[in-house]
N, C-alpha and C positions, 0 to 999 in steps of 0.2 A: 733885023736884030730880034733875037728870041726873048724869052721871058722865063723867070723862075718863080714857080708857085710853091711856097713852103706850106705843107698841109698837115694838120693834125688829124690822124685817123681814129682818134678815140681810144678807149682802153682795150678794145679787142672784139667786140661784137658788131655785126653789120648794122644793128639797130641804132648803134651809138655813133655812126659815121654821118656827118651832116650832109644834106643834099648838095651843098656847094662843093664839098670835097669830092663827093662821088662824081659830080659833073666834071671837075677838074681832072680826075683820074681817067674818065672816059675820053676826054679830049686831048690828053697828053700825048706828045710825040715821044717822050722818054720819061721814065720814072726811076728815081734814084733813092735807095734806102737800105737800111739794115735788113739782111736777108730774112730774119725771123718775121718781119712785119708784112712781107709780101703775101703771106697766106690769107691775110684779112681783106686784101683788096683784089686778089686775083680774079674773082668773078666779074669785076667791073673794068678790067683792063681791056682796051680795044685791040683788035688784031693788028699786028704790025708795030705796036708800041714797043720801043726798046726799053727793057728792064735791066737795070744795073744794081745788083745787090752785093753788099760787102758784109764782112763780119764786124764784131764789136771793136770799139776803139779805132774805127776808121772814119770818124766824122769829118776830119779835114779832107781826106781823100774824096769822100762823097761830095763835099762842097765844091772842090776843084773840078770834079767831073761834071757837076751841074753847070758850072760857068762855061766849061769847054763846050758842052752841048748847046747851051743857050747862045753862045757866040756863033754857032753854026746855023742860027735862025730857028731853033727848035723851042717848043714850049715844054719846059721841064718841070715835073712835079717832084719835089723832094719830100718824102714822107717821114713823119715822126709819130710815135705812139702818143696817145693823149693829146695834149695841146702842144703845137710846135714851138710855142714861146716859153714853155715851162720845162726846163731841162731838155729842150729839144734843139732842132737845127736852125731855127729862125735867127737867134743871136749870131751864130757862126756865119751864116750866109750874109747878113748885113755887115759884119766885121770884114769879111773877105771882099765884099763889094767896095768898101771904103779903102781897104788895103791895096786893092788892085786898081783903084780909080776907074772901076767899070761903069759903063752906062746901061748895063742890063737892068731891065725893070724887075723889081721884086714885089711879090704880093704874098701876104701871109693869110692863110685861112685857118681860123681857130677851130679847135676840136675839144671834145669833152675830155677833161683831164682825168687821170686815174683817181685822184683824190675826190673829185666831184662824183664819179661813179661809185666809189666806195662809200661816200657820205650818203648817197641816195639809198644804198642797200642797208646802211646802219640806222637810218631814220632821218634825223635832222641835226647832226652834230656840229655843223659849221654855220649856225645861225647868227653868229656874232664875229667879232674881230678874230682873224686867224692868220697863221703864217705857215710856210712850208719849208722844211729843212731836209736836205739830202745828207745822209751819213756817208756818202762816198767821198773819200779823201783823195781820189785820183787827181783832181784838178783844184781842190781847195784844202789848204793845210788843216790838220785836225784842230790846232789851236783856235783857228777862226771858227770852225764848226762848233766847238765847245762854247765859245763866247755867245754864239747865236742861240744855242740850246739854253744857256742860262738866261739870256734876255727873254726868250719865249716863255720859259717857266715862270720867271719873276713877273713878267708883264701880263700873266694870266691869259695868254692867247690860246685859243683852240689851235692845236698844232698837228699838221700832217707830216708824216715821216716817209720820205722816199728812200729807196736803196738801203733798207735797214740792216741788211746782213748779206754776206756772201761767203764763199768757202774760205777766202783769205781774211775777211773782216768779220771776226766773230765777237769781238769785245765791245765795239762802239755802241751797240744798242744797250748793253748792260750799263755802260757809263751814262748814257742818256737817262735811263731809268733812275740811276743813282742821283743825278742832278735834279731831275723833276721831283723826286721824293723829298728833296730838301725844301721844296717850295709848295708842293701840292699834297693834298690828302691822299692816303692810300685808297680811299673810296672813289677817287676821280674816275669817271667812266672812260674806258679805252675800248675802241673797236678796231679790228683789223680785217682786211679783205684780201684774200689771195686769189690771183688770176681773175680780177674783177671783170665781169662781162664775158668770160670765157667758159668753156664746157666744165672744167674742173674748179669752178668758182667755190670759195669757202668764205663764210662770213661768221665772225666770232665777236661777241661782246663780253668784256671782262672789266676789271678795275686795274688801276695803276699798281696796287699792291699785289694783285694776283697774276698779273701779266707774265707770261713765260716766253722769253725771247727765243727759246729753242723751237717754238711753234711757227716761226716765220722764216721767209727767205727773200731773195731779191725780187720775186714777183708779188710781194706783199706790200700794201699801203696801210700804214697805221695812223689812226686818228685819236689824239688825246684831247679829252674835253677840258673846259675851263672850270672855274670854281662854281659856276652856275649850272653846269651840265648835269643831267640826271637821266636815269633809265626808267621807262615806263612801258609796259606791254612789250618788252623785248626790243625796244628802240631807244637810241640815245637822242635826247633833245637838249639843245643849247638855246635858251630863250633869246629872242631878238629884242623883246621889250614891248612890242605892239599889244600882245594879249595882256601883258602885265600892266601896261598903261591903262587899258580898259578896266582892269581890276583895281587900279590905284584909287579909284573913286571910293571903293569899299574899304580900302586900307586907311586906317586912322593915322594921323601924323605920328602918334606914339609908336605904332607898329613900324612905320617906315624908319623912325629913328633907331628902334631896336634892331632892325635888320642891318642897318648901316653899322651899328655898334658891333654886331656879331662878326661882320666881315672884317672890321678893324681888329677885333680880338684875334680872329683866326690868323690874320697876317702877322700878328705879334707873338704868336705861340713859338716857343723854342723848338718844339718837335712838331712835325707836320704829318706824321703817319699814324695818328691815333685811330683805333677802330671808331666807326661812325657813332655808335651809341655812347661810348665813353666821351668822345669829343663833344657831343651834344650836351651831356651833363656838365662837362668842364666849361663850355662856353656860357651856360646859364650861371654857373657858380662865379665865374670871373665877372660876368656882366653885373651880377648882383653886388659883388664886393669890391670890384676894381682891384682885386688882389691876384696878381699873376703867380704868386706862390702856390695857388691852387693846383698848378701843374704838377707840383711835387707832392701835395698832401691829399688830393682827391683820389680815392681808391674806388674802383668799381669791380665787382666780379665780372668775369668774361660774359658779355652779352646780357648783363643785368638789366639795363635800361630797356633794351628791346624785348627781353623776356617779360618784364612787368607790363610793358605796353601791350604785348600780345594777350596777356591775361585780361587786361582791361577790354581790349577789342572783342575777345571771345566771350566776355561776360562772367568769367570766373572770379575776377577781382572787382568788387562793387563798393568797397569801403576803405577809406584812408583814416587811420586813427593817429592823432598827434598828441604830444605830451603837453603842449600849452596852446592856448587859443590863438596866439600870434601866428603860429604856423598855419592854422586853418585860414586866418585872415589873408595870408599871402598866396594861398592856392587860388588860381583863377576860377572865378565862379562860372564864367562862360564855358571853360573846358569841362568842369564838373557836370554842368547841365547838358552840354553836348554829348557827353559820354555816359550819362546816367550814373555818376559816381557820387557817393556821399562822403564828405569830409567832416569829421567830428572830433571834439575834445571833451573828455569827461570831467575836466577840472571843475566846472561849475555845477556838475550834477550834485544834488543835495546828499546823495549817498556817500560821496567822496569824503566830505568833512567828518561824517560819523565814523566811516571805516578808518580814516587816518588817525582819529583820536582813540578809537577803541583798540586798534592794533599797533599803535605807536610807530607808524610809518609816515613818510611824506605824502602830501596830497597827490603829487604826481604818481607816486607808486600806487596809491589807492586807485587813481584814475585808470592806470594800466590794468590793474587787477579786474576792475569792472569791465573794461573794454574787452579783455580776453574772454570773459564769461559770455559776452554777447557777440563778439566778432573775432573769434580765434584765428581766422584766416585772412585778416585784413592786411593792408600795407601799413606798417607802423613807421611813423616819421618823427624823429626826435631832434629838436633844435635848441633845447635849453637844459633839460634835467637828466644828468647822468644816472641818478638813482632810478628814474623811470626806465631807462634802457637796461640797467642791471636787473630790474624787476622782470622785464620781458625775457631776458636771457634765462633767469631762474625758472620762469613758467614754461619756457620751451623745453628745458632739461627735464622738467617734471611731466612733460607730455600734455600740458594743458593749453599750449598755444602752438599754432601751425601757421605762422605768418606767410603771406604771399611774398613778402619782401620786407627789408628793413632799410631805412635811411637813418644813419647814425651820425648826427652832427651836433651833439650837445656841446656847449661852450663853457669854459671856466677853468678852475684850478684844482678842484677837489674831485677825485674819482673820474675825471673826464677821460683821460687817456686809458685808464683801466677799463672803463665801460666799453670803449671801442675795441680793446683787445678781446673782451669777453664775447663779442659778436662773431669774430672771424671763424671760430671753429665750426659754426653751423654752415657747412659747405653746400648743403642742398637748398639753402635759402638765398635768393638773389640779394646782394647787399651793395649799398653805396655808403661809403664812410669818408668823413672828413677827418684825416688823421691828426693826432696831437691835441692841443688845447683849443684850436680854433673851431668855429662852428657858428651856430645861431639860428634863430627862428627863420630869418630871411633866407638863409642857405637851405634849410630843410624844405621850406616852401618852394623855392625855385627848382630844387631837385625833383620835387613832386611834379612841378609844371613841365620839366624836361621829359618825364615819363609820359605824361598825358598828351604831349605834342610831338612824340617821336616821329610820327608820320610826316612832319614838316622838316625833319633833319636833313634828308638827302638834298633838298632844295635850299637849305640854310635859310629858312623863312620863318623866323620866330614871331611871336606876338599876335597870332591869329585871334586869340580870345581876350585881348586887352580891352 
């Protein structure tokens, strides 16, 4: 009685074929497989070995031939690309053995799967819970595939996509992206590898929002990261937890709670595809207020948070000026110290009372006038006084102020909405605005904190300076 060895030959390079598989190929009396795969094992096939190759969609015929040869007493190797148990021949061989009541011995030799090879080229994207989905509906109804896609997206699994596209199946990958974007951020890292391990190998890292399905084909494996995945030095990393467990000692309980809160808020957002810097500000605003209406009323200029953070990092933004002292109190002292930033409010300056009295203006207006004289290029943050914001707008129009940015979040009922409308025409100044009557010192402060910690946004890891 012969034997059937079902062998995974890896993704395509000889370096990725295991020694056990090479030994089986060398000792085989017969090898059965899809004709395209023989090129990868041809140098290792012994003289006199019977090689039977067939075209695509002939899996059952190959299995039947393997049993026929094994019943003749031959050792038959059935080859599959990648791992024989993952979309390979192993399940079919076992099913046929049961169906035929055969006594033929079956052995499965694992191989490196295409998704594993792709992952190694992309960095470390599969460091946590993952699933694999094939978009081929030849043997699985699309309704079933779509349910699995939704489960993977909602379950926050790192997801490997096999058979993403073919000449006849052009729309399925677009539908997968549509479903994932309902549950994941547009900034979620995505990597794809075409012809992994072969001569014309291509490796690309992008994001869920920027991914172009037209760039892939049937020889491409796609890996979609989870909510913790991030890109650093051109590699995707999905944390497993060990390194972060070591770091946890340095993380205060308050930071851990804040991180958990941000993940909860992110899951509850109605929209999932906000740009990263807007989402970072939005998460801070909702965390501070527990008001999900912030989704509708928080406005940011395109790239405002990132632009202001870059100004801080490069040293051109050194001062934050606030309308009231409560805003200064809410800006994290650790972040200010770490970045070399000064946050100040002029309201208690002795010159303010004198100016307000002599010029018949509010004290907050006077404070802004003094601030502009000394720091015309500061980041100005307003959480209380609309008159102070209106004063800054007037000074900008007169050419006396050149703010690095404006956070407009005064609260109340008189001139509040108008003051925010007055800010918007300054298109060359990055702005963050809480629309309508809502706002407050706490919101203005937390939006400052969002700017100062933007480098933590990609990992969704707030609270470093608590």
